One Martini backbone bead per residue (centre of mass of N, CA, C, O) as a GRO file, in nm:
protein
  203
    1MET     BB    1  -1.727  -0.683   2.064
    2LYS     BB    2  -1.738  -0.800   1.748
    3ALA     BB    3  -1.828  -1.025   1.560
    4HIS     BB    4  -1.666  -1.274   1.354
    5ILE     BB    5  -1.684  -1.318   0.985
    6GLU     BB    6  -1.596  -1.561   0.753
    7PHE     BB    7  -1.614  -1.533   0.383
    8TYR     BB    8  -1.615  -1.778   0.135
    9PHE     BB    9  -1.588  -1.686  -0.220
   10ASP     BB   10  -1.768  -1.687  -0.535
   11PHE     BB   11  -1.924  -1.535  -0.800
   12VAL     BB   12  -2.016  -1.824  -0.955
   13CYS     BB   13  -2.170  -1.891  -0.688
   14PRO     BB   14  -2.495  -1.931  -0.601
   15LEU     BB   15  -2.476  -1.985  -0.290
   16CYS     BB   16  -2.317  -1.723  -0.229
   17PHE     BB   17  -2.529  -1.527  -0.311
   18LEU     BB   18  -2.763  -1.631  -0.128
   19ALA     BB   19  -2.593  -1.616   0.153
   20THR     BB   20  -2.594  -1.294   0.176
   21LYS     BB   21  -2.872  -1.245   0.304
   22PRO     BB   22  -2.858  -1.377   0.593
   23LEU     BB   23  -2.588  -1.243   0.662
   24ARG     BB   24  -2.681  -0.947   0.664
   25GLU     BB   25  -2.898  -0.969   0.869
   26VAL     BB   26  -2.719  -1.059   1.103
   27ILE     BB   27  -2.521  -0.832   1.103
   28LYS     BB   28  -2.722  -0.609   1.160
   29GLU     BB   29  -2.859  -0.733   1.425
   30GLN     BB   30  -2.567  -0.830   1.570
   31LYS     BB   31  -2.317  -0.656   1.510
   32ALA     BB   32  -2.145  -0.774   1.293
   33GLU     BB   33  -1.861  -0.887   1.100
   34ILE     BB   34  -1.707  -0.897   0.779
   35GLU     BB   35  -1.493  -1.120   0.592
   36TRP     BB   36  -1.379  -1.128   0.275
   37LYS     BB   37  -1.298  -1.443   0.088
   38PRO     BB   38  -1.139  -1.541  -0.165
   39PHE     BB   39  -1.238  -1.772  -0.436
   40GLU     BB   40  -1.172  -2.057  -0.665
   41LEU     BB   41  -1.322  -2.297  -0.852
   42CYS     BB   42  -1.153  -2.224  -1.143
   43PRO     BB   43  -0.849  -2.210  -1.174
   44GLU     BB   44  -0.576  -2.153  -1.310
   45PRO     BB   45  -0.542  -2.405  -1.560
   46ALA     BB   46  -0.813  -2.499  -1.542
   47GLN     BB   47  -1.072  -2.605  -1.681
   48GLN     BB   48  -1.356  -2.491  -1.786
   49MET     BB   49  -1.670  -2.457  -1.725
   50GLU     BB   50  -1.977  -2.480  -1.889
   51GLN     BB   51  -2.160  -2.510  -1.627
   52ILE     BB   52  -2.301  -2.442  -1.326
   53GLU     BB   53  -2.393  -2.746  -1.272
   54ASP     BB   54  -2.098  -2.853  -1.222
   55PHE     BB   55  -2.099  -2.744  -0.917
   56LEU     BB   56  -2.339  -2.910  -0.841
   57GLU     BB   57  -2.508  -3.162  -0.665
   58ARG     BB   58  -2.774  -3.041  -0.785
   59PRO     BB   59  -3.003  -2.931  -0.968
   60TRP     BB   60  -3.121  -2.627  -1.008
   61ASN     BB   61  -3.436  -2.699  -0.964
   62GLN     BB   62  -3.368  -2.850  -0.683
   63SER     BB   63  -3.199  -2.593  -0.538
   64ILE     BB   64  -3.182  -2.296  -0.616
   65ALA     BB   65  -3.466  -2.205  -0.699
   66PRO     BB   66  -3.608  -2.260  -0.429
   67LEU     BB   67  -3.421  -2.093  -0.244
   68ALA     BB   68  -3.476  -1.819  -0.386
   69GLN     BB   69  -3.780  -1.819  -0.332
   70GLN     BB   70  -3.761  -1.830  -0.021
   71LEU     BB   71  -3.575  -1.552  -0.015
   72HIS     BB   72  -3.649  -1.344  -0.235
   73VAL     BB   73  -3.445  -1.401  -0.497
   74GLU     BB   74  -3.293  -1.300  -0.771
   75ILE     BB   75  -3.226  -1.554  -1.027
   76ASN     BB   76  -3.000  -1.653  -1.295
   77MET     BB   77  -2.908  -1.842  -1.553
   78PRO     BB   78  -2.631  -1.811  -1.714
   79ASP     BB   79  -2.586  -1.776  -2.086
   80MET     BB   80  -2.220  -1.833  -2.085
   81PRO     BB   81  -2.044  -2.032  -2.219
   82PRO     BB   82  -1.834  -2.052  -2.015
   83VAL     BB   83  -1.737  -2.014  -1.708
   84PRO     BB   84  -1.612  -1.766  -1.566
   85ARG     BB   85  -1.350  -1.611  -1.475
   86THR     BB   86  -1.252  -1.448  -1.140
   87HIS     BB   87  -0.970  -1.299  -1.098
   88LEU     BB   88  -1.043  -1.003  -1.182
   89ALA     BB   89  -1.277  -0.966  -0.980
   90HIS     BB   90  -1.083  -1.010  -0.731
   91GLU     BB   91  -0.893  -0.782  -0.782
   92GLY     BB   92  -1.101  -0.561  -0.774
   93PHE     BB   93  -1.172  -0.610  -0.480
   94HIS     BB   94  -0.906  -0.514  -0.365
   95PHE     BB   95  -0.935  -0.227  -0.459
   96ALA     BB   96  -1.197  -0.172  -0.314
   97LYS     BB   97  -1.093  -0.227  -0.029
   98LYS     BB   98  -0.883  -0.002  -0.024
   99HIS     BB   99  -1.155   0.202  -0.054
  100GLY     BB  100  -1.409   0.086   0.117
  101GLN     BB  101  -1.586  -0.102  -0.124
  102GLU     BB  102  -1.637  -0.425  -0.085
  103ILE     BB  103  -1.944  -0.456  -0.040
  104ALA     BB  104  -2.048  -0.310  -0.295
  105TYR     BB  105  -1.891  -0.475  -0.494
  106VAL     BB  106  -1.995  -0.754  -0.441
  107ASP     BB  107  -2.292  -0.691  -0.498
  108ALA     BB  108  -2.246  -0.590  -0.792
  109VAL     BB  109  -2.129  -0.858  -0.915
  110PHE     BB  110  -2.351  -1.039  -0.846
  111LYS     BB  111  -2.565  -0.900  -0.989
  112ALA     BB  112  -2.447  -0.894  -1.274
  113TYR     BB  113  -2.457  -1.211  -1.301
  114TRP     BB  114  -2.741  -1.313  -1.156
  115GLU     BB  115  -2.941  -1.074  -1.288
  116GLU     BB  116  -2.785  -0.956  -1.573
  117GLU     BB  117  -2.578  -1.153  -1.726
  118LYS     BB  118  -2.277  -1.081  -1.695
  119ASP     BB  119  -1.940  -1.068  -1.790
  120ILE     BB  120  -1.701  -1.081  -1.531
  121SER     BB  121  -1.430  -1.125  -1.714
  122GLN     BB  122  -1.467  -0.831  -1.807
  123ILE     BB  123  -1.335  -0.523  -1.774
  124GLU     BB  124  -1.565  -0.346  -1.868
  125VAL     BB  125  -1.765  -0.447  -1.657
  126LEU     BB  126  -1.600  -0.390  -1.402
  127ALA     BB  127  -1.563  -0.081  -1.459
  128GLU     BB  128  -1.869  -0.007  -1.440
  129ILE     BB  129  -1.889  -0.088  -1.143
  130ALA     BB  130  -1.679   0.107  -1.037
  131ASP     BB  131  -1.827   0.365  -1.133
  132SER     BB  132  -2.093   0.312  -0.965
  133LEU     BB  133  -1.896   0.353  -0.696
  134HIS     BB  134  -1.685   0.586  -0.749
  135LEU     BB  135  -1.455   0.471  -0.893
  136ASP     BB  136  -1.181   0.496  -1.073
  137GLN     BB  137  -1.196   0.376  -1.385
  138GLU     BB  138  -0.917   0.421  -1.507
  139ILE     BB  139  -0.756   0.283  -1.274
  140PHE     BB  140  -0.898   0.022  -1.273
  141THR     BB  141  -0.835  -0.072  -1.554
  142ARG     BB  142  -0.523  -0.058  -1.516
  143ILE     BB  143  -0.502  -0.273  -1.277
  144LEU     BB  144  -0.605  -0.505  -1.452
  145LYS     BB  145  -0.409  -0.494  -1.698
  146ASP     BB  146  -0.152  -0.510  -1.486
  147ARG     BB  147  -0.197  -0.682  -1.238
  148THR     BB  148  -0.161  -0.545  -0.938
  149PHE     BB  149  -0.342  -0.781  -0.767
  150GLU     BB  150  -0.231  -1.061  -0.826
  151GLN     BB  151  -0.073  -1.144  -0.567
  152VAL     BB  152  -0.275  -1.086  -0.361
  153HIS     BB  153  -0.469  -1.294  -0.457
  154LYS     BB  154  -0.283  -1.548  -0.443
  155ASP     BB  155  -0.248  -1.515  -0.128
  156SER     BB  156  -0.557  -1.567  -0.067
  157LEU     BB  157  -0.565  -1.856  -0.193
  158VAL     BB  158  -0.355  -1.981  -0.007
  159HIS     BB  159  -0.508  -1.939   0.247
  160ALA     BB  160  -0.765  -2.102   0.169
  161TYR     BB  161  -0.624  -2.370   0.096
  162GLU     BB  162  -0.387  -2.401   0.332
  163ASP     BB  163  -0.483  -2.252   0.601
  164ALA     BB  164  -0.817  -2.298   0.591
  165HIS     BB  165  -0.912  -2.550   0.422
  166VAL     BB  166  -1.071  -2.478   0.164
  167THR     BB  167  -1.297  -2.663  -0.071
  168LYS     BB  168  -1.567  -2.487  -0.049
  169VAL     BB  169  -1.854  -2.295  -0.164
  170PRO     BB  170  -1.962  -2.186   0.092
  171THR     BB  171  -1.760  -2.047   0.372
  172LEU     BB  172  -1.791  -2.031   0.728
  173LYS     BB  173  -1.634  -1.844   0.999
  174ILE     BB  174  -1.688  -1.886   1.361
  175ARG     BB  175  -1.425  -1.922   1.472
  176SER     BB  176  -1.447  -2.270   1.521
  177ARG     BB  177  -1.674  -2.250   1.320
  178VAL     BB  178  -1.788  -2.450   1.036
  179PHE     BB  179  -1.955  -2.364   0.716
  180GLN     BB  180  -2.080  -2.560   0.456
  181GLY     BB  181  -2.255  -2.392   0.264
  182PHE     BB  182  -2.564  -2.310   0.330
  183ALA     BB  183  -2.665  -2.061   0.571
  184SER     BB  184  -2.878  -1.991   0.784
  185LYS     BB  185  -2.996  -1.764   0.998
  186GLU     BB  186  -3.027  -1.959   1.241
  187THR     BB  187  -2.742  -2.070   1.231
  188LEU     BB  188  -2.591  -1.801   1.277
  189GLU     BB  189  -2.723  -1.724   1.547
  190LYS     BB  190  -2.623  -1.958   1.703
  191ALA     BB  191  -2.322  -1.918   1.666
  192LEU     BB  192  -2.308  -1.637   1.787
  193PHE     BB  193  -2.415  -1.724   2.065
  194HIS     BB  194  -2.183  -1.915   2.126
  195GLU     BB  195  -1.953  -1.718   2.105
  196ARG     BB  196  -2.043  -1.527   2.332
  197SER     BB  197  -2.040  -1.745   2.550
  198ALA     BB  198  -1.743  -1.817   2.536
  199LYS     BB  199  -1.638  -1.532   2.599
  200ASP     BB  200  -1.768  -1.513   2.880
  201ARG     BB  201  -1.614  -1.765   3.004
  202GLU     BB  202  -1.322  -1.624   2.967
  203LYS     BB  203  -1.351  -1.380   3.175
   0.00000   0.00000   0.00000
């Protein structure tokens, strides 16, 4: 049975974007599975943040840039204040998930924002991403305009806030172990090792 990892994320969180690299490496090597869990750092009706650094505990050049360099990941500070709302991007995620494309969709939205500096609050931008994944662009556009997955997304947020008690992202859960903030590959490997050991003791 594969180890199960829950990953709570928001597309406008730089640490979430960077955290996907060690996470994917571990999933591939350890044959674990990931469950993507949407979260919003600034849900409506809260006032939008003007800069990404408003979310960070330390300035970008002291935290994000060095970590990205260490991981060999390209990342740019998007120059588009205020920080985009992400509810539509997450609603698009639920559509992609329904069609088995959630991993590719998450990758593409992260890339669009953090590498290409595109405004992922815009339906046109998200629809282009859907089209690149061979999802029906017309249907995708319509479900975002009609807010077809609005309640699904709201339910996922209620789960994150109230059931899982997630207060910040990235948050990873591996069985009873919870990691807030960036988790290195070594940290994840140790957690998976302990999970397998615990399961073996239960047999």
